[in-house]
C-alpha positions, 0 to 999 in steps of 0.5 A, spaced: 447 473 513 447 480 515 453 484 513 457 489 519 455 496 518 460 499 513 462 504 519 465 498 523 469 496 517 472 503 516 474 502 524 477 495 523 481 496 517 482 503 516 489 503 519 491 497 515 489 501 509 492 507 511 499 503 512 498 501 505 497 508 502 502 511 506 508 506 504 507 508 497 505 515 497 506 522 501 502 523 507 497 528 503 496 523 497 496 517 502 490 521 505 487 522 498 488 514 496 485 512 503 479 516 502 478 514 495 479 507 497 473 507 502 469 511 497 470 505 492 469 500 497 462 503 500 459 503 493 461 496 492 460 493 499 453 491 498 455 487 492 461 484 495 460 476 496 459 474 503 465 469 503 470 475 501 476 476 505 474 484 507 481 486 509 484 483 503 479 486 498 480 493 502 488 492 501 487 491 494 483 497 493 488 501 497 493 499 492 490 500 486 488 507 488 495 509 490 498 506 484 492 510 480 494 516 484 502 515 482 500 515 475 496 521 475 502 525 479 507 522 474 503 525 468 503 532 472 509 537 470 513 538 476 514 545 479 520 547 483 522 542 488 524 544 495 531 542 497 529 537 503 522 534 505 518 537 510 519 534 517 513 529 519 512 527 526 508 521 525 512 517 519 518 512 519 522 516 515 528 511 514 523 506 512 519 510 507 526 512 504 528 505 503 521 503 500 522 509 495 528 506 493 526 499 491 524 497 484 516 498 484 514 491 483 518 489 490 515 495 493 508 493 491 510 486 494 513 488 500 507 493 502 501 488 500 504 482 504 508 485 510 504 492 511 497 490 508 497 483 510 495 479 504 497 472 502 502 471 496 496 469 492 492 475 493 499 479 492 500 476 485 493 477 483 493 484 485 500 485 481 498 480 475 503 475 477 504 468 479 505 467 487 512 465 486 514 471 483 510 475 488 514 471 493 520 472 490 519 480 489 517 481 496 523 477 498 528 481 494 525 487 497 526 485 504 533 483 503 534 490 499 531 494 505 535 490 510 541 492 506 539 500 506 537 500 513 543 497 515 541 490 518 544 486 513 549 481 516 555 481 512 
């Protein structure tokens, strides 16, 4: 069984990887995480088991790269912070702001399951929890997002 050329993997799954990175990071950092994801994937691709679900594998790498970048950034000293964010044309600011307000575990579960398309068993593996805990975190996160975005019924 031959593997698809890596370029076709990037073309096929690049947008989903971008959504995962972008949901956790600002645009510049998401660019970095996206690039780091595919560099790591390119290196590991020849050793990937043929039965491995490539999309889930890439989303997991993207999640880890985004978290690594968040950790590195949190250790940096913050200089002067502008009063407001610069406008960005290609971003759903309401959703991004609401996601940023979620507790980290809920945000990660929502991003991996709803934006990354991973089943809860894979979300659980990425988060180091049980599938039930991942499902609950996702459910709680979606409920909170609905409240924050004004879509809650009562």
